[in-house]
Each structure stands twice: as structure tokens, then as C-alpha cells.
C-alpha positions as CSV (number, residue, x, y, z in Angstrom):
1,X,-23.0,56.6,-52.9
2,X,-26.7,55.2,-53.5
3,X,-27.9,55.8,-49.8
4,X,-30.5,53.4,-47.9
5,X,-34.2,54.8,-49.6
6,X,-36.9,55.7,-47.4
7,X,-40.4,53.8,-47.5
8,X,-40.8,54.8,-50.8
9,X,-40.9,53.4,-54.5
10,X,-37.0,53.0,-55.9
11,X,-35.9,55.0,-58.1
12,X,-36.1,53.3,-61.9
13,X,-33.0,52.4,-63.5
14,X,-33.1,55.3,-65.7
15,X,-33.2,57.6,-62.7
16,X,-30.7,55.7,-61.2
17,X,-28.2,55.7,-64.0
18,X,-29.0,59.8,-64.8
19,X,-28.1,59.8,-60.5
20,X,-25.1,58.5,-61.5
21,X,-23.9,60.4,-63.9
22,X,-25.0,63.7,-62.0
23,X,-22.7,63.1,-58.6
24,X,-19.5,62.0,-61.1
25,X,-20.3,65.8,-62.9
26,X,-20.5,67.1,-59.4
27,X,-17.7,65.4,-57.6
28,X,-15.5,65.8,-61.1
29,X,-16.1,69.8,-60.6
30,X,-15.0,69.5,-56.7
31,X,-18.8,70.0,-55.2
32,X,-20.2,68.2,-52.5
33,X,-22.7,66.0,-53.4
34,X,-25.2,63.3,-52.0
35,X,-28.2,60.9,-53.1
36,X,-30.9,61.6,-50.4
37,X,-33.6,59.1,-48.8
38,X,-35.8,58.8,-52.0
39,X,-33.0,58.9,-54.7
40,X,-32.9,63.0,-55.4
41,X,-29.6,64.5,-56.0
42,X,-28.5,67.2,-54.2
43,X,-25.6,69.6,-54.3
44,X,-25.8,72.1,-51.7
45,X,-24.7,75.9,-52.5
46,X,-26.3,79.3,-52.8
47,X,-29.6,80.9,-51.4
48,X,-30.6,80.4,-55.4
49,X,-31.8,76.6,-55.7
50,X,-31.7,75.0,-59.3
51,X,-34.0,72.1,-59.5
52,X,-35.4,69.8,-62.4
53,X,-36.1,66.2,-62.8
54,X,-34.2,63.6,-63.9
55,X,-37.1,60.6,-64.7
56,X,-38.8,60.5,-68.1
57,X,-41.9,59.0,-69.8
58,X,-41.0,55.8,-71.2
59,X,-40.1,55.5,-74.8
60,X,-36.8,54.2,-76.6
61,X,-35.9,56.8,-78.9
62,X,-32.4,56.7,-81.1
63,X,-30.3,59.5,-79.1
64,X,-27.8,61.1,-81.8
65,X,-26.9,64.6,-82.4
66,X,-27.8,65.9,-85.9
67,X,-26.9,69.6,-87.4
68,X,-26.5,70.8,-83.6
69,X,-29.6,69.2,-82.5
70,X,-30.2,66.8,-80.1
71,X,-32.6,64.0,-80.7
72,X,-33.8,61.6,-77.7
73,X,-36.2,60.6,-75.0
74,X,-35.8,63.1,-72.4
75,X,-33.9,65.2,-74.8
76,X,-36.5,68.1,-74.1
77,X,-38.5,67.0,-70.4
78,X,-36.6,67.3,-69.1
79,X,-32.5,66.3,-69.7
80,X,-32.1,69.6,-71.2
81,X,-33.5,71.4,-68.6
82,X,-32.0,69.7,-66.0
83,X,-28.5,69.6,-67.7
84,X,-29.2,73.9,-67.6
85,X,-29.2,73.4,-64.0
86,X,-26.6,71.2,-63.3
87,X,-23.9,73.7,-65.2
88,X,-25.3,77.0,-64.0
89,X,-24.9,75.3,-60.4
90,X,-21.2,74.5,-60.9
91,X,-20.4,77.9,-62.8
92,X,-22.4,80.0,-60.0
93,X,-22.3,78.1,-56.9
94,X,-26.2,77.6,-56.8
95,X,-27.6,75.1,-54.7
96,X,-29.0,72.4,-57.0
97,X,-31.6,69.6,-56.5
98,X,-32.0,66.5,-59.5
99,X,-35.5,65.4,-58.0
100,X,-36.7,62.0,-59.2
101,X,-40.9,61.1,-60.1
102,X,-41.8,64.7,-61.6
103,X,-43.9,62.3,-64.4
104,X,-45.7,60.1,-61.8
105,X,-46.2,61.8,-58.8
106,X,-43.4,64.6,-57.4
107,X,-42.7,62.2,-55.1
108,X,-38.7,64.1,-55.2
109,X,-39.9,67.6,-54.7
110,X,-42.3,66.5,-51.9
111,X,-39.2,65.2,-49.5
112,X,-37.1,68.0,-51.4
113,X,-39.7,70.6,-49.2
114,X,-40.0,68.6,-46.2
115,X,-36.3,68.2,-46.2
116,X,-34.6,71.3,-46.8
117,X,-35.3,74.6,-45.5
118,X,-37.0,77.3,-47.4
119,X,-34.3,78.5,-50.2
120,X,-34.3,81.6,-50.7
121,X,-35.5,81.7,-54.5
122,X,-36.3,78.3,-56.9
123,X,-36.2,78.4,-60.5
124,X,-37.4,74.9,-61.4
125,X,-36.2,73.3,-64.7
126,X,-38.8,72.8,-67.6
127,X,-39.1,73.5,-71.3
128,X,-40.1,76.9,-71.6
129,X,-38.2,78.1,-74.5
130,X,-34.1,79.6,-73.6
131,X,-36.3,83.3,-74.3
132,X,-39.7,82.3,-72.4
133,X,-40.5,82.0,-68.4
134,X,-43.1,80.2,-66.9
135,X,-45.0,82.0,-64.2
136,X,-48.4,79.7,-63.8
137,X,-49.5,76.4,-63.6
138,X,-52.7,75.0,-63.5
139,X,-53.2,71.9,-60.6
140,X,-54.1,68.6,-61.4
141,X,-57.0,66.1,-59.2
142,X,-56.7,63.0,-59.5
143,X,-60.2,61.1,-58.5
144,X,-61.5,57.0,-59.3
145,X,-65.5,57.2,-59.5
146,X,-67.0,53.9,-58.4
147,X,-70.9,52.7,-59.1
148,X,-71.8,48.6,-58.6
149,X,-75.2,47.6,-59.3
150,X,-76.7,44.0,-58.4
151,X,-77.3,41.9,-61.5
152,X,-80.3,42.0,-63.6
153,X,-81.1,40.7,-66.6
154,X,-80.0,42.6,-70.1
155,X,-83.6,43.0,-71.4
156,X,-85.0,45.7,-68.6
157,X,-85.2,49.2,-69.4
158,X,-83.0,50.8,-66.3
159,X,-79.3,51.4,-66.8
160,X,-76.7,49.0,-65.5
161,X,-73.5,50.2,-63.1
162,X,-71.3,50.8,-66.3
163,X,-74.1,52.9,-68.0
164,X,-74.4,54.8,-65.1
165,X,-70.9,55.5,-64.8
166,X,-70.7,56.4,-69.0
167,X,-73.9,59.0,-68.1
168,X,-71.8,60.3,-65.0
169,X,-69.1,61.1,-67.1
170,X,-70.9,62.8,-69.6
171,X,-72.2,65.3,-67.2
172,X,-69.3,66.5,-66.2
173,X,-67.6,66.7,-69.2
174,X,-70.9,69.3,-70.1
175,X,-69.7,70.8,-67.0
176,X,-66.3,71.8,-68.1
177,X,-66.9,71.7,-71.5
178,X,-64.3,75.6,-71.6
179,X,-60.8,75.2,-73.0
180,X,-57.1,77.1,-71.9
181,X,-55.2,78.0,-69.0
182,X,-58.0,79.7,-67.1
183,X,-60.5,76.5,-67.6
184,X,-61.1,73.5,-65.7
185,X,-60.9,70.7,-67.7
186,X,-61.0,66.6,-67.0
187,X,-59.6,63.7,-68.9
188,X,-60.2,60.4,-68.8
189,X,-57.1,58.6,-67.4
190,X,-59.0,54.6,-67.8
191,X,-61.8,52.5,-67.8
192,X,-62.6,49.7,-66.6
193,X,-66.0,47.3,-65.8
194,X,-68.3,44.2,-66.6
195,X,-70.1,41.3,-64.1
196,X,-68.9,40.6,-60.8
197,X,-69.3,36.9,-60.4
198,X,-72.9,36.8,-61.8
199,X,-74.3,39.1,-58.9
200,X,-73.3,43.0,-60.0
201,X,-72.5,45.2,-62.7
202,X,-69.6,47.3,-61.7
203,X,-67.7,50.1,-63.7
204,X,-64.7,53.0,-62.2
205,X,-63.4,55.4,-64.3
206,X,-60.0,57.3,-62.9
207,X,-59.6,60.7,-64.6
208,X,-57.9,63.9,-63.7
209,X,-58.3,67.6,-63.3
210,X,-57.0,70.4,-64.7
211,X,-57.6,73.4,-62.2
212,X,-56.8,76.8,-62.7
213,X,-55.7,79.5,-60.5
214,X,-59.1,81.3,-60.2
215,X,-60.4,77.8,-58.9
216,X,-60.2,76.1,-55.5
217,X,-59.7,72.1,-55.7
218,X,-62.0,71.8,-52.8
219,X,-64.7,73.8,-54.7
220,X,-64.3,71.6,-58.0
221,X,-64.6,68.4,-56.0
222,X,-67.4,69.4,-54.5
223,X,-69.1,70.3,-58.3
224,X,-67.8,66.9,-59.6
225,X,-69.5,64.5,-56.5
226,X,-73.0,67.2,-57.4
227,X,-73.4,65.0,-60.6
228,X,-73.0,61.7,-58.1
229,X,-76.5,60.2,-58.9
230,X,-74.9,56.9,-57.7
231,X,-71.9,55.7,-56.4
232,X,-68.9,57.2,-54.4
233,X,-65.2,59.5,-55.5
234,X,-62.2,58.3,-54.0
235,X,-59.5,61.3,-54.2
236,X,-56.2,60.8,-54.5
237,X,-54.3,63.1,-55.2
238,X,-54.8,67.0,-55.2
239,X,-51.6,69.4,-56.0
240,X,-52.8,72.9,-56.0
241,X,-52.3,75.6,-59.1
242,X,-50.0,78.1,-58.6
243,X,-49.3,81.8,-60.2
244,X,-46.6,84.3,-59.9
245,X,-45.6,87.9,-60.4
246,X,-44.5,88.9,-64.2
247,X,-43.0,91.6,-62.4
248,X,-41.1,89.8,-59.5
249,X,-37.3,90.0,-59.5
250,X,-36.9,87.0,-61.0
251,X,-39.4,87.8,-63.9
252,X,-37.1,91.3,-64.3
253,X,-33.8,89.7,-64.3
254,X,-34.8,87.3,-66.8
255,X,-36.6,89.4,-69.2
256,X,-33.6,91.9,-68.8
257,X,-30.7,88.7,-69.6
258,X,-33.0,87.3,-72.3
259,X,-32.8,90.9,-74.0
260,X,-29.4,91.3,-73.6
261,X,-28.5,87.7,-75.9
262,X,-30.8,89.7,-78.5
263,X,-34.1,87.1,-77.5
264,X,-37.9,88.7,-76.8
265,X,-38.7,87.5,-73.4
266,X,-42.1,85.3,-73.6
267,X,-44.3,85.5,-69.7
268,X,-46.0,81.8,-70.4
269,X,-48.2,80.3,-68.1
270,X,-48.7,76.6,-68.5
271,X,-51.8,74.1,-68.8
272,X,-50.6,71.3,-67.3
273,X,-48.9,70.5,-63.5
274,X,-44.8,70.2,-62.8
275,X,-43.0,70.2,-59.6
276,X,-43.3,74.1,-59.7
277,X,-46.7,73.4,-57.8
278,X,-45.4,71.0,-55.3
279,X,-42.7,73.6,-53.9
280,X,-45.0,76.6,-54.3
281,X,-47.5,74.8,-52.2
282,X,-44.9,74.7,-49.1
283,X,-42.4,77.2,-50.0
284,X,-43.3,81.1,-50.0
285,X,-39.8,82.4,-51.6
286,X,-39.6,84.0,-55.4
287,X,-40.0,81.0,-58.1
288,X,-40.3,80.1,-61.8
289,X,-39.6,77.8,-64.2
290,X,-37.4,77.8,-67.0
291,X,-34.7,75.9,-69.1
292,X,-34.4,75.1,-73.1
293,X,-36.7,73.2,-75.3
294,X,-40.2,73.6,-77.6
295,X,-42.7,71.8,-75.3
296,X,-44.8,70.9,-78.1
297,X,-42.5,68.3,-78.3
298,X,-42.7,66.6,-74.4
299,X,-43.8,63.0,-74.4
300,X,-43.5,62.7,-78.5
301,X,-41.7,60.6,-81.3
302,X,-39.9,63.8,-82.6
303,X,-38.8,64.9,-78.6
304,X,-35.7,66.8,-79.4
305,X,-33.5,70.2,-77.9
306,X,-31.4,72.8,-80.3
307,X,-28.1,72.5,-78.5
308,X,-28.1,76.3,-79.7
309,X,-30.7,77.1,-77.2
310,X,-29.3,74.6,-74.2
311,X,-26.0,77.3,-74.7
312,X,-28.6,80.6,-74.2
313,X,-30.5,78.9,-71.6
314,X,-27.1,78.9,-69.8
315,X,-25.7,82.3,-70.5
316,X,-29.4,83.6,-69.1
317,X,-29.4,81.2,-65.9
318,X,-25.9,82.4,-64.8
319,X,-26.8,86.0,-65.1
320,X,-29.7,85.5,-63.1
321,X,-27.9,83.5,-60.4
322,X,-25.4,86.2,-60.2
323,X,-27.3,89.1,-59.6
324,X,-30.4,87.2,-57.3
325,X,-26.8,86.8,-55.2
326,X,-24.8,90.1,-56.1
């Protein structure tokens, strides 16, 4: 079923296997389905797009079901939400997309926004808990700060490139010292440095910045660049933040559906970034993120999903799609 991929890295073995299982599931339920140019699984349907990602972070965890709980890598992030979206798409006729590379660069979501018309509604699958709805996500900036200095004897007092990089990072951390959803946070991803062929010293810091909806990406970049006394920054990737209204039609129906089966609805703002940011960057339709699972277990050795919560999520999401398309 795999088509010839466009000019982009091929899906991983894990993504291909998951894609094949999804294709089989939709074909067995008499739904049109295909794998598109980057490896996304597509099953067209009505005006509601249900989408989640098919990749996971690395980690070889034992897969087992024990006392009504599914254990294993990806059970929370995001195979549980992905399975919810697939089941509800079959049961309601909703549009479905299982997308690749959310954990790296959101290439699957980006391709989707370029390859299909804007849907009426988007429900993105991530773990929010069966009674939680995520309406806001911070944005993300990835950059590399680099500095190089002519080599001199280590006994001299002036700072070398490595010291300049450390000082730069200290200034950045002081600038963005807050915490929580409304704060800008910075985090180093990798540090590299040393002597270059006995002629110079160099240092580089690859870093990520989380940006709340109240801030503009370019303004944050400018604030960071103001702290450069030497060197340069290469900005690699930027994802704008997103914040949707808790008074939207989607939020109202979600709250009603959760209460109907005995839950207390929670409106959530996430400090991270997900594919919903990419969708909101291009599409202006109503959207939210939803799915079973405790997000505190994302990427951890204890990743596990309560299957009772999975069943409740299916009921809540089916109610949403039916009301939106009634």
C-alpha cells in the first residue's frame, strides 16, 4: 500500500508497521484508505477531521495488559488517542489522518495542511485524560548559537569561545527565568566545543524555546539575540503558539458529553507543543486536542493506559462528531 514518498526522510519501521495496521483496520471496515506522500494514513470522511500521530519516542518497554491497563511505549503518547480516533472515525464516518513525525518535526501534519482542503473541525489526538480538553499549547523555537575565537594560551585572562558560550547561556536563562504556561522557557538540547586544528576554539549550543500565546515568535528571537556579545544564532524551526476559546462549539459539546457519562470536564493549557500548533498555523477552523491517557506518563518507563478510560474517550468523541455533523 505504500506509495512513492516525496522528497523527505522515509517513515521509520515503527511508523510503517503502524500505518499498515491502520490501513488493514479501515479496509476491514469498508473505508477508503491510502498512505500519502510522507507516510500519513488517510481515510476520507465527513467534515470532522480526527487525527493523531503514529510515531513514538524510542524505548523498548514490555507490552502487556494487566488489570485493565495497557503497558508499553506509546500506549499514552499517542497510540491510545490514535486508536480512539480510528475507532470513532469508523463508527461516525469522520475523516481520519494518522500522521508521521510529530515527535521530531511535525512533517506529517505540515504535509496534511498542504495536501487537503481545510476541514470543518479538527480534533487532534494527544493524551488529555478522558475528561480533559486541551485548547492551548505553547509554541516552540529551535536554534543554534555558535561562537569561534582565535586560539590563545590558556593562561591568558580573556574568555575563550567556550566561556563566551557559557556566559551567553547564563544571560538567556536569567532573561527567561519564569515558569508555567504564560512564561517563555529556554532549554539546552546539546553543547559542543573544543579546539579546531590548533588555530581556534569554538562552541555551539543547540537550544529550544517554549513560547506562550501572549508572546510573538519574532519578539522572543530579538530578545535572545540582544544577549549576543559574540557569535551568531541560526534559527532552525519555529512553531507558533495556539490558544482556542473555551466557549467554542467544540468545547461546549465536549463538556456536555463528559458530564453525560459522569465526568467533570477540565479545560487544559499545555506547556509543550504538538501538531495542533501546525494545524492552527494554517487552518482557521474550530479545533481542540483530546485523547485518553495521563500525559505525565509521556516518554517515561512507566507509560500505561487505563482501558476503561479509552472506552470512555470513544463515547465522548462519538458524541462530539455526531453533534457536529447532525
